[in-house]
C-alpha positions, 0 to 999 in steps of 0.5 A, a space after each residue: 233687434 234691428 229687424 224688429 225695428 224695421 219692421 215697426 217703422 214699416 208698419 208705422 209707414 203703412 198706417 201713415 201712408 193709408 190715412 194720408 190718402 184721405 178716403 175711409 174706405 181706402 183704410 178698411 179695404 187695406 185693413 181687410 186685405 192685410 187680415 185676409 193676408 194673414 188668415 190665408 198665409 198660415 199654411 205656409 207660416 206653420 211650415 217655418 222654423 227657427 232653423 229655417 228662419 236663421 238660414 234665410 237671414 244668412 242667405 246673402 242673396 235673399 237678403 240682397 233681394 229683400 233690399 232691392 224690395 225695400 228700396 223699390 218701396 221707399 222710392 215709391 213712398 218718397 215720390 208720393 211724398 215729393 208729388 204730393 208736396 208739389 200739388 199742394 205748393 204749386 198753383 198749376 198742376 199737370 193732369 199727369 202729375 195728378 194721375 201719377 200722384 193718385 197712383 202712388 198714393 193707391 199703392 200701399 207699402 209693399 214690405 207690409 206683407 213680408 212684415 205681417 208674415 214675420 209676425 204671424 210666424 212669431 204669433 204662431 210659434 208663441 202659442 203652442 198647442 193651440 189650433 194653427 187656423 184659430 190662432 192666424 184667423 184671430 190674429 187676422 181679425 186683430 189686424 182688421 180692427 187695429 189698421 183703421 184704429 191706428 190709422 185714425 189715431 195717426 190723423 188725430 195725433 198729426 193734425 196737419 198735412 204738412 206733418 204727415 208727409 214729413 213724417 212719411 218722408 222721414 220714416 221711409 228714409 229711416 227704413 231705407 237706411 236700416 234696410 240697407 244695414 240689416 239686409 246686407 248681412 254684415 257684408 259691407 266691405 269688399 275684397 281689395 284690389 290694385 287693378 283700376 278699370 280706367 275705361 269703365 271710369 272714364 265712361 262713368 265720368 263721361 255719363 255723369 257730365 252728359 247727364 249734368 249738362 243736359 240737366 243744366 240745359 233743361 233747367 236753363 230752358 225752363 227759366 227762360 220760358 218762365 221768364 218770358 211768359 212774365 214779361 209778356 
């Protein structure tokens, strides 16, 4: 149930993200990419089974790798949201900020492809006795039509850019939370120990203090430069 909810959130985040980018051709291109991915992955999908999937879900190392993928994907989407808000609110925006925002906006949700593969496996095994290629490519056509339709529907429901960015941001926060819970395989506790590595602790505290002092110094310099520019 948790994985199903996570897949729904990833799909919704994908649809919202491709609409936010604001170009119709972008929506259709990623709808086509998603459809081709589904159609071309059916030879691998038919090799799966419930037993193999259960083995994957019980593989701690694999789940941790998926967790890393989810974290990277979430960081990309959150960075895109923050940069976009900065661009819409600031009067002057640097060119490198615009370029980075466009690059992040062009990148879709990376986790949409494992999600599509999981849905494809479910669809294939839900229709026994049918041609695997027919099922896969029929599902691909459905994906190709559904992605643009849902994207434009989201655009109609979410009329303002602020709401779209806020929804995308909140969706990815939920994805990060549920992804962490779903991929740790229930092993959230660690074995207790009475040993404490004081050298590592001291190094960590020192590193935090250096980072905090550096950030505070940079912040004071920026405030000083802004004050001087306004004064003169």
